[in-house]
N, C-alpha and C positions, 0 to 999 in steps of 0.2 A: 346764671348768678355769678356775681363777683365778691370780692371781699371775704371777711372772716366766715360768713355763713356758707360759703362753698368749699371750705376746707374739708378734706376727708380726715376724720378723727384719727384713722390708723395709717395715715401716709408714712410715717416713719417706719413701717413694716416693708414698705416697697420702694424707698427712695435710698436704700442702702445704708441707713443709719441704725437699723436693728433688724436686718434680714436681707432679702433680695433687693437688688437695684434694678428696677425695670427701666430700660433705656428707650424702649420704644413699643407702641401697640400698633399693630397693623390689621386691616381687615381685607384680606385679598380677594373674598367674595362674601355675599350676604349671609352666608352660614358659618364663617370662620373667623375667629380671632387669634391673632399670633402675639404673644408676649415675649419680647426679646430681653434677655437678663445680661447684665454685665459679666457675669460669671456663673458656673454651675451652682445650682442651690437645691439640694435634694428635698428641701421642705417646703418648696413653692406651692405645690398643689395642696398640701396639708393646711399651709398658711391661709391659702385662698378659701379653704372650706372651715377655717376656725369659726368656733362659735362666737368668740369675743369680737373679731374683726374680719368678718367675711368680705371678700371682694366681689360683689355682685355685678354682672354684665346687665345693664338696665336698657329696657327698650325705650326708644325715644318717644313712643306713644304714651309713656306713663307720665309725661309732663306735657304742658302746652308751650306755645311759641315763646313765652317769657320765661320757661323753665320752672313754672309753678306746677306743683303735684296735682294730678288729676286722679289716677288710680293706679295700683300696681299691676304691671303686665309681666308675667313670667312664663314659665313652662310647667308641663305636668298636667295631671288629669282634671284639674280644677281651675276655676277662673273667679276672679273676684266679683261678688254680686252686691253686697251692701255693708256699710259700716256705721254704726251709732257710737260715738265717742263714750268710753267707760260703760258701754252696754254689751256689744257684740260685733263680731266680723263674720260675715256669712259668705261661704263659697258654693258655687254650683258646677256641676260637671261641664267639661269643655268638650262639645259636640264632636270637634274635629280630632279629638285626641286618639291616637293609636297607640296601644299599649306595645311595649317591647317583648320579645319572645322570651329572653332568659329570665331565670328566676329572680325574684326580688332580692336586693342586697343593699342594706342601709337605706339610702334615699334613691337608689338606682334600680334598674331592672323593671320587671312588668309591674304595672299599677293599674288597678281596677277601681273606678270611683263609686262613691256611694251616690244615692239621689240628691245629696246636699249635705254640707257640714256648716254648723254654726258654733264659733267659739264664743261662749258666754262669760263675761266679766262678773265674777263672784268673789270680792276680796275677803270675805269672812270664811275661815276654815269650816266653822260648824254649818254656816248655811251652804257651802258646797256639799257636805255630807247630807244634810237635810234635802237638798234638791235632787241628789240621786235617789234617796230612799222614797221621795214623792214621784219619782218618775219623771222629773223635769229635765234631767240631764243623762246622758248615757255613759259618761266617764269623767273622772277628774283626777288630777295629779295631787298626791297625798304625800304627807310626811308621817313619821311614827305617831305624831299626836293627833291626827284628825283620820285614822284608819277605823272602819266600821267593824263591828263584830262579823264573824263569818255567817253568811246567809245564802240561800240558794239563789236569791234574787240578783247577786252579783260575785264577782271573782276579784282577787287582788293579784295583779301582776307585778312581780318584784323585778326591778331593772338594777343590775350590777353597774353602778354609775362609774364615772371617770372623776368627779370631783373629788379633791384630796383635802381631808380634815387635818389640820396642822396646829402645832404650837410654835408660834414665830418667837425667836430669841434675838433681841437687839445686840448684836455683836460689838457694837460701839458704846454700848452702855457700860459703865465702868465695872459694875457688878457682873457683867456677862461677857466681858472681853476675853477672858481666858477660856480655852475650850475644856479644861478640867472642870470648870464650874458648870458649863453646858452639859457635859456628859454625866456629871452628877446628878443633874435634873433628869436626865433621860433614865438612869438607873434607879432613881426613885419611884418610877412610874411603872404600873403593870399593864403594858400597852395591850396584850392579848385580851385581858379581862375588860379593859375599857372599851375596845371595839366590839367585843361581844355583847356587853350590857347596853351600849348606846346604839347599837344598830338592830337590837332585838335579835341578835344571833345570825343576821343576814350578811354581815361583812366581816372578814377575818382582818387581823392585824396586817397592815401593810406598812413596812418601815421605809419604803421607796417611794420617790417621785414617779416612778413607772408604775402605773395603775395595774392592778391584778388581772384585768381583762385584756392586757396588752399582749401582743405576740412577744415583746421584748422582756416580759417578766418571768424570771426563772429563778434558779437556786441562789445565784448571787443576790437577787433583790429581796429574796425571803429573809436573808440574814439581817437581824435587827438587834434591839437591845432587850436584855432580860433584867428584870428587877433584882437588884443586889444592893441592900442597903449598907452592907459593910464596905463594899467597894465604893459606894457613893460617898460614904463618910471621909474615906481617904482621899478622895478627889476634892471634896470640899476643903480639907485641910491643905491640900497642894494649892488650890486656887487662893488661899487666904480668906476664906469666908468666915465672917464673925458674927452671924446671925442677923445680917441686915435684911430688912424686909423688901421683897419683890413685889411689884404691882402687875397684876395680870388683867389686861384689858378685855372686856367683853360687852356684850349687848344682848337684849332679849329679843332683838328682831328676828333672829334665827334660834329657835329653842334648843336644836341639838348643839349649836356652838356654845350656848349658854351652859348646857349640862356638861360639856367637855371641860369648860372653864372650872365650873364647880367641883367636878370630881378631881380634876388636875390639882387644884388649890389644896383640897384636903389631903391628897397623897403626899404633896410636896411638904405641908406642915407636919404630917406624921413622921416624914423622913428627917425633920429638923431643918428644913428649908423654909424659912417664914416667907409667907406670901399672903396677899389680900387682893380681893377682887376690885377692880375699878370699873363701874358701871357707866357706860356711854350709850348716847344715841347712836344708831348704826351709822348715820352720816358722818358723825364726829370720829367714829372708829375708823371708817374707810379713809377719812383724810389723814388720820395719824398714821395708818399704814402706808399711805402714798408718801408721806414726809418723814417716816421712820421715827415718830414721836412715840415710842413705847419702850418697855422692858420686855414683857411677855405679853402675847395676844393669842387667843383662840381665834382661828381664821380658816378659810377654806378657799382653795383655788379651784375655779370651775373647769370644766372639761376641756381638755386638749386632745386632739386626735393623734398626736405624735408626741412621745415624751420629750424630745428635744425642745419642743416649744415651751413646755413648762420649765424645763431647765434654763432656757434662755431668759425667762422672766425672773428667775431666782437668782442666777448668777449675774454679778455686775459689781460696779464700783459704786459705793453709796454716795460718794462725793459728787457723782454726776446723776445717779439714779438712786434716790433715798429709799424707793420701794424694794430695791435689790435686797436679798437676804444673806447672800453667800459671796464674800470677797475672797476669790480663790484663783490665783493666776494659773495654778495647775488644772483646776476644774475648767476654767475659761479656755485653756489651750486645747483640752480633750474636746470641748463642745465645738470650737472653732473647726477642728480636724474633721467632725463628722457631718458638718452642714453641707458639704458637697460630696458626702460619700453615699452612694445608692447601695452598696453592698449590705444586706442584712446582717451578716455574720461579723463583719467589722463594725457595724453600729452596735450590735449586741455587746461585743468587747468593751466598746466605749461606755455604754450604760453600765456595764458591770463595774468598770474603774470609777466612774462618776459616784456610784453608790458607795463603794468602798471608802472613797475620799469624804463623802458626807457624813458617814458613820464616825469617821476619825475627827472631823471638825465640828460636827453637831450645831450647824447654824440654824436649824429648824428641826423639829421633830415631827414625824407623820404618824397618825393614828390609824386611818382606814379610808377607804374609797366609799363615799356616801352611797348607799343604795337609794333608789327612788321607788316609788310605788304608784300604780295606776289602778284606780278602783273602777271596774268595768261592768256595765249593766249585762245580766244574762241574756238580753235581747241583742247584744252585740257579739258577733262571732269573728273570730280570726284576728282580734287585735294582739299584737305582739310588741313587747319592750324591746329596746336596745341600750347600750351604754350611753349614747349622747343625750337620752332622756327627752327627745323631741317627738310629740305625738305625731303619729303616722296614721291618717285615716284614709288610706287606700288598701285594697285587697281586704276589706272588711265588709261584712254583711249585717243587716239588721232585720230582726223579725217584724 
């Protein structure tokens, strides 16, 4: 394929413009791929495994002689069997697969296949729940809104996710340009109560971009904002706030984000910071995020396996990257300094410093890491969740 259709959407993550620069890819033998980088980059393997922009090594047999898609050919205990658009994808065991000996870990280690797996498309949340109750499906991903009542016929697996629920604040908007104004907003909110209420008690307040399940999450990252209306009023006065109305963009596409927006708006108004909700279609909200067209926005960043990858998306120059949220030369220098640093202790120190700077600048505010839920039939045994919240149907048995 040639032309725009052949362009890899995440090319900038591997051409040196926003991450590693891959200068050569070599295949010394049929089982080995060597990627040569222009310079050391400690995040390279995490970047390749990124949920947003994975770099897959595709088998040539996945396409025909003209480069047109035939079917996916990968690795693991299953092979592609059938696909009906907007209905299902079906997998069957790969007869020649030999499980590894070591214990399963993430997507690696020992994997035993079921007799077959079918991923069924059921867009409606209520219909997903009904299908489980009728015995038509064995598991479905759920949110707080479509969890069934407790019942011996199923169990609910809670996954401590990596998605970061945030309040974005446009630092180039006149009303929000001063850090005193942004910190006043932070001190007007009761973050622990919001996190507890909106996650059904399944997620604590996390003031950091480092997720609570990360090995880098420590005492420094737990330091956050405590509601203090007296101090908030002093900061509002220092910022020159005179009762102007702030608009908080949200959508009903994701109910939990809508609830975050509603609660935030109510607390801001009670604290004397006038705000109103601006309801949008999700596509319009995402477009505004990418172009920086908002004052306040209820938003969530999807899972990153390494905190530096999320900091890299947040830190930047808005003139070049409007979706960057934090324009800080100090933070950018710290991040640049650890991208080639493999030592965990030094990386920890860097994340601690970044968090302290973020509390000072308040370019965005974090609420919690959104938990996920998988409702699993009692006929299915051995299903386990994990922070990346991708279903794993190996090492699972069914009655």
